[in-house]
C-alpha positions in Angstrom: 11.6 31.6 31.0 11.9 27.9 30.6 14.3 26.5 33.1 17.2 24.2 31.9 15.5 21.0 33.3 12.4 22.0 31.8 13.9 22.2 28.6 15.5 19.1 28.8 12.3 17.3 29.8 10.3 18.7 26.8 13.1 17.4 24.1 12.7 14.1 25.7 9.0 13.8 25.4 9.6 14.1 21.8 12.2 11.6 21.5 9.9 8.8 22.1 10.7 4.9 21.7 7.9 2.8 20.3 7.1 -1.1 20.8 6.9 -3.0 17.7 5.9 -7.0 17.5 8.6 -7.0 14.7 11.8 -5.1 15.3 11.3 -4.3 18.9 11.9 -1.0 20.3 11.8 1.6 17.4 13.3 5.4 18.4 12.0 8.4 17.3 15.3 10.2 16.1 14.8 14.0 16.0 11.7 16.2 17.4 10.7 17.4 13.9 9.9 14.0 12.9 8.0 13.4 16.1 5.9 16.4 15.4 5.1 14.8 11.6 4.2 11.6 13.3 1.9 13.6 15.7 0.3 15.5 12.5 -3.4 14.3 12.1 -2.4 13.6 8.7 -0.4 10.8 9.7 -2.6 10.0 12.7 -4.9 9.0 10.2 -3.3 6.0 9.3 -4.1 4.3 12.6 -7.6 4.0 11.0 -6.3 2.6 7.4 -5.6 -1.1 7.4 -2.3 -2.1 5.3 -3.8 -4.8 3.5 -7.3 -4.2 2.7 -10.1 -6.9 3.1 -7.3 -9.7 3.3 -8.3 -10.4 7.1 -11.5 -11.6 5.5 -8.9 -14.8 4.9 -6.1 -14.6 7.1 -7.8 -13.5 10.4 -4.5 -11.6 12.0 -4.3 -9.0 9.2 -5.7 -6.5 10.8 -2.6 -4.1 11.2 -2.3 -0.8 9.7 -0.5 1.7 7.6 0.9 3.5 11.0 2.7 0.3 11.9 4.1 0.0 8.2 5.4 3.7 8.5 7.0 3.2 11.6 8.4 -0.2 10.3 9.9 1.8 7.3 11.2 4.4 9.7 13.3 1.7 12.0 14.8 -0.3 8.7 15.9 3.3 7.1 17.1 4.3 9.9 19.4 1.2 9.9 19.9 1.4 6.1 21.6 4.9 6.5 23.8 3.7 9.5 25.1 1.1 7.2 25.7 3.4 4.3 27.4 5.8 6.2 29.8 3.1 8.0 31.2 1.9 5.0 32.1 5.6 3.6 28.9 6.6 1.7 28.6 10.6 2.4 25.1 11.5 3.8 24.8 14.3 6.0 22.4 15.0 8.8 20.3 17.0 6.9 19.9 14.5 3.9 19.4 11.7 6.8 16.5 13.2 8.1 15.1 14.0 5.3 15.1 10.3 3.9 13.8 9.4 7.1 10.9 11.4 6.8 10.0 10.7 3.1 9.9 7.2 4.3 7.7 7.8 6.9 5.1 9.5 4.7 5.7 7.5 1.6 2.4 5.7 2.1 0.3 9.2 3.4 -1.7 9.4 0.5 -3.3 5.8 0.8 -7.0 6.3 1.1 -9.5 3.8 3.3 -8.7 0.0 2.8 -5.4 1.1 1.0 -5.1 -0.4 -2.9 -9.0 -1.6 -2.8 -10.3 2.1 -3.1 -7.3 3.8 -5.2 -9.3 5.1 -7.9 -12.8 4.6 -6.5 -12.9 8.2 -4.7 -10.2 10.2 -6.7 -9.9 9.2 -10.1 -6.6 9.3 -12.2 -4.5 10.1 -8.9 -2.2 7.5 -7.3 -1.4 6.9 -3.6 2.0 7.9 -4.4 0.5 11.4 -6.0 -1.6 11.9 -3.1 1.1 12.0 -0.6 3.1 14.2 -2.5 0.1 16.2 -2.3 0.1 15.7 1.8 3.6 16.3 1.6 3.2 20.0 0.0 0.5 20.6 2.5 2.4 19.7 5.4 5.5 21.5 4.1 3.8 24.7 4.5 2.8 24.1 7.8 5.8 23.2 9.0 7.6 25.9 7.4 9.4 24.6 4.7 11.3 21.9 6.2 9.9 19.1 4.4 11.7 20.7 1.3 14.4 18.0 0.8 12.3 15.0 1.9 9.7 15.8 -1.2 12.8 16.1 -3.2 14.5 12.9 -2.2 11.0 11.3 -2.4 10.2 12.7 -5.9 13.4 11.5 -7.6 15.0 15.0 -7.8 17.4 14.9 -5.4 21.0 14.4 -7.2 21.6 11.6 -4.8 19.7 8.9 -6.6 20.2 6.1 -4.0 18.5 7.7 -1.7 15.1 7.5 -3.7 15.8 4.3 -4.5 15.4 2.9 -1.0 12.6 4.8 -0.7 10.8 3.6 -4.2 12.9 0.5 -5.9 13.0 -3.3 -6.5 14.5 -3.6 -3.2 13.3 -0.8 -1.1 12.9 -0.1 2.7 9.2 -0.3 1.7 9.2 -4.1 0.4 11.1 -5.3 3.4 9.1 -4.0 5.4 5.6 -4.9 4.0 6.8 -8.8 3.1 8.2 -8.9 6.6 4.9 -7.6 8.6 2.0 -8.9 6.6 4.2 -12.4 6.5 3.7 -11.9 10.4 0.1 -11.0 10.9 -0.9 -13.5 8.2 1.1 -16.3 9.3 2.2 -17.0 6.0 6.0 -17.8 6.8 6.9 -17.7 2.9 7.0 -14.2 2.8 9.3 -14.0 6.2 12.5 -12.1 4.4 15.8 -11.5 6.2 15.7 -7.8 6.4 18.7 -7.4 8.4 20.8 -9.3 6.4 19.8 -7.5 3.0 20.1 -3.8 5.0 23.9 -5.4 6.0 25.0 -6.1 2.4 23.7 -2.5 1.1 26.3 -0.2 -0.6 26.4 2.5 -3.2 28.2 2.5 -6.5 28.3 5.5 -9.1 25.5 6.9 -7.4 23.0 3.8 -7.4 22.2 1.6 -4.4 24.0 -2.2 -5.0 23.6 -5.3 -3.3 27.2 -6.5 -2.0 28.2 -10.1 -3.5 27.5 -12.2 -0.6 23.6 -10.8 -0.4 23.0 -12.7 -3.6 20.9 -15.6 -1.9 19.2 -13.0 0.3 18.1 -11.3 -3.0 17.0 -14.4 -4.4 14.7 -15.1 -1.1 13.5 -12.0 -1.3 12.2 -12.0 -4.8 10.8 -15.6 -4.6 8.9 -14.5 -1.2 7.4 -11.7 -3.0 6.0 -13.7 -5.6 4.8 -16.4 -3.1 3.4 -13.6 -1.0 1.4 -12.2 -3.9 -0.2 -15.3 -5.0 -1.0 -16.6 -1.2 -1.9 -13.1 0.1 -2.3 -10.1 -1.7 -4.0 -11.5 -4.6 -5.7 -14.4 -3.0 -9.1 -15.1 -4.8 -11.2 -14.6 -1.6 -9.5 -11.3 -0.5 -9.7 -10.3 -4.5 -13.4 -10.9 -4.6 -14.3 -8.8 -1.5 -12.1 -5.8 -3.0 -14.3 -6.0 -6.0 -17.4 -6.1 -4.0 -16.4 -3.2 -1.9 -15.7 -0.9 -5.3 -19.0 -1.6 -6.5 -20.5 -0.8 -3.3 -19.3 2.8 -4.0 -20.4 2.4 -7.6 -23.7 1.5 -7.0 -24.1 4.5 -3.8 -22.8 6.6 -6.4 -25.4 6.2 -8.8 -28.0 6.4 -6.3 -26.8 9.8 -5.0 -26.8 10.9 -8.4 -30.3 10.0 -8.3 -31.3 11.6 -5.3 -31.8 8.6 -3.8 -31.2 9.1 0.0 -28.1 7.6 1.9 -27.4 7.8 4.9 -23.2 8.6 5.1 -21.2 10.9 6.9 -20.8 14.5 5.7 -17.3 14.0 4.1 -17.7 10.2 2.1 -21.1 11.7 1.0 -19.5 14.6 -0.4 -16.9 12.4 -2.8 -19.9 10.6 -3.5 -22.0 13.2 -5.1 -19.2 14.5 -6.7 -16.6 13.3 -9.5 -13.0 14.0 -8.7 -10.4 13.8 -10.8 -6.8 15.0 -11.0 -7.9 18.2 -13.1 -10.2 19.0 -10.2 -7.9 18.7 -7.3 -7.6 21.2 -5.0 -6.1 21.9 -1.3 -9.8 21.8 0.4 -10.5 18.3 -1.5 -7.1 17.2 0.2 -8.4 17.9 3.8 -11.4 16.4 3.3 -10.2 13.2 1.8 -7.6 13.3 4.9 -10.5 13.0 7.0 -11.9 9.9 5.3 -10.7 6.5 6.7 -12.0 2.9 6.8 -14.4 3.5 9.9 -16.3 5.9 7.2 -16.7 3.2 5.0 -17.4 0.4 7.2 -20.5 2.3 9.1 -21.8 3.3 5.6 -21.8 -0.6 4.6 -23.7 -1.2 7.6 -26.1 1.3 7.6 -26.4 0.3 3.8 -27.3 -3.3 4.3 -30.8 -2.3 5.2 -31.0 0.1 2.1 -34.5 -0.6 0.3 -32.3 -0.6 -3.4 -31.7 -4.4 -3.7 -28.2 -4.5 -5.2 -26.6 -2.2 -2.6 -28.3 -3.9 0.3 -27.0 -7.2 -1.0 -23.4 -6.0 -1.9 -23.2 -4.7 1.8 -24.6 -7.6 3.2 -21.9 -9.5 1.5 -19.0 -7.8 3.3 -20.7 -7.4 6.6 -21.9 -11.4 6.8 -18.6 -12.3 4.7 -21.0 -13.7 2.2 -18.3 -13.5 -0.7 -18.7 -14.3 -3.9 -17.5 -17.6 -5.9 -14.3 -16.8 -7.6 -12.6 -18.5 -9.8 -9.0 -18.4 -11.4 -7.3 -19.6 -14.2 -4.8 -19.0 -17.0 -6.9 -18.5 -20.2 -9.4 -15.6 -20.1 -13.1 -16.9 -19.5 -15.2 -17.5 -23.0 -17.8 -14.8 -23.5 -20.4 -17.8 -24.0 -19.8 -18.3 -20.0 -19.9 -14.7 -18.6 -23.2 -14.5 -20.4 -24.9 -17.8 -19.1 -23.6 -16.4 -15.8 -25.2 -13.1 -16.6 -28.5 -14.5 -17.4 -28.8 -16.7 -14.1 -28.1 -13.4 -12.4 -31.1 -11.3 -14.3 -33.3 -14.2 -13.2 -32.1 -15.1 -9.8 -32.3 -11.4 -8.9 -34.8 -10.1 -11.5 -32.6 -7.7 -12.5 -31.3 -6.1 -15.9 -28.2 -7.1 -18.0 -26.7 -3.6 -17.0 -27.4 -4.0 -13.2 -26.0 -7.6 -13.1 -22.6 -6.5 -13.7 -22.8 -5.5 -9.9 -22.7 -9.2 -9.4 -20.7 -10.3 -11.9 -17.1 -9.6 -12.5 -14.4 -10.7 -14.8 -10.8 -9.8 -15.7 -7.2 -10.2 -15.4 -4.7 -9.6 -12.5 -0.8 -10.4 -12.7 2.3 -10.6 -10.5 5.9 -9.8 -11.5 8.8 -10.3 -8.9 11.0 -8.6 -10.5 11.2 -6.1 -13.5 14.0 -5.4 -15.6 12.9 -2.5 -16.6 12.7 -0.6 -13.2 15.9 0.2 -11.4 17.7 -3.4 -11.7 19.0 -4.9 -8.7 22.4 -4.8 -9.4 25.4 -6.8 -7.2 28.4 -5.5 -6.4 31.8 -7.5 -6.3 35.0 -6.9 -4.6 36.5 -6.0 -7.7 34.6 -3.0 -8.2 32.3 -4.3 -11.0 28.6 -4.3 -11.0 26.3 -7.3 -12.9 22.6 -7.2 -12.9 21.0 -10.2 -10.4 19.9 -12.5 -13.3 23.2 -12.8 -15.0 24.6 -14.3 -11.9 22.0 -16.2 -9.9 22.9 -20.0 -10.2 19.7 -21.0 -7.3 16.8 -19.8 -8.9 15.9 -18.9 -12.7 15.0 -15.2 -12.3 14.2 -14.8 -16.0 11.3 -16.9 -15.1 10.6 -14.5 -11.7 10.7 -11.2 -14.0 8.2 -12.8 -16.3 4.9 -11.6 -15.6 2.0 -14.2 -14.6 -1.0 -13.4 -15.6 -4.4 -15.0 -14.3 -7.8 -14.3 -15.4 -10.9 -14.2 -12.7 -14.4 -14.6 -12.8 -16.8 -13.7 -9.6 -20.4 -14.4 -9.4 -23.1 -15.4 -6.7 -22.3 -18.8 -4.9 -26.5 -18.8 -4.5 -25.9 -19.6 -8.9 -23.9 -23.1 -8.5 
C-alpha cells in the first residue's frame, strides 16, 4: 500500500509547471490533462512545425504545434476564470473538458501543418482528423473525453464553450497571432490577448465582448489581416509549400510506377495508397500518428540525389532554398503568359508539357479578416443590448476588412528569367 506522502508526490508529479516564452509559467491543471499531454499522439506535435515553411522567410519561425497547444491551454484557463468571475455558470467537468478540447484542437495536423493537408489523406481536414484522434484517445481513457468531443464538435448545449475553441475571436487565434508574431518578429501581429480575454462575457448562451473591448477587437482583426499577407501568405512561403506538395505528388507517381524510392515504411504506405475519407480506418489513423516533419525532410534529403530529374530538382530547391520566383497581382495571369513560361520550362528542362506542371504553378489565394456569415463578433453594452462589431466601429472600416482580398499567383523557376 502506498504511503500518504507517496500518494501526494505522485499527484504533484502530474501537476507540472511549464515555462513558455510568451506567457511565462503554464500550469497543468489536472492529472487527466497531464496524461493527455504525455500521450504519444500529443507528443507528436513536438515534431510538427506551426508555420510550415515560413522559417525559410522568417528564420525564427521554428516553433511547433505542441507549443501552440500549450499556449491555448493557458489562455483558455484565463478565459474560463474570467467568465466564472462574471457569473457565468461553468461546472468543473465542463471546465476540464473545454481545456481538453482546446488542447487537442490541432492534434489532427499532419507534417508541416496546413502545407500537406489533403496531400496524404484526401477530403479529410485537420479538424476532422482531430475528432478521429480524440475518439481513439477516448477509448483509451475510458470515456473521459466524451464531453470534450461534444464541446469541440459544437454539439454541447452551452454554445459559448465551442465558440471559445472555434470562432472569429477564439482562443486558437488569440494564441497563434501572438505566438507567430513573436517568433517571426513581425510586430503587427502582437495583439493584446489579456485585454481581449478580460472583456469576454456571455449573453444568451453566446460569447460576446464587452463594449470597452471594441478597440482591442479592431486591433485584433487588423493584426490578423496583416499577418496573413506578411507571414502566412508570404509569396516565398507560398511557393515553398507548393514545391513540397509537388514533391509528394511526384513521389506518389513514381512509387505507383514501381520506381524505387528510399523512404521509411510509414511514409511509403501513404505514397502507395490513395487514402480518402471513405477509406479511412483506425489502422490508417495509427499510421498517420507516426508521421511528422522529420519523415518528410529525411525523405527529401534522400530524394535530392534520385535519378528522376523532376523529383531531384524539386527536392534540391527545398534543401538549398533555391525557390521559385513568385509573382502576385490582383488580376489572373493570362493564358498566353502561362503558356510562354510552360514552353520555356519544356525547353530548359527537356520535359513534356505534362511534366512542366511540376515547375509551373498558378492560382489564387485570399485573405478575409472577418466573416459576417460565421459567428459574428457581438459587442455587449452596459444596458444588456448587443450589436455586431461592424455596426459600431468608428476607428476602422470593418466592412472593408470583411471583404475577401483575392490575389493571383504564378510560380516558375528563376532560371527562366
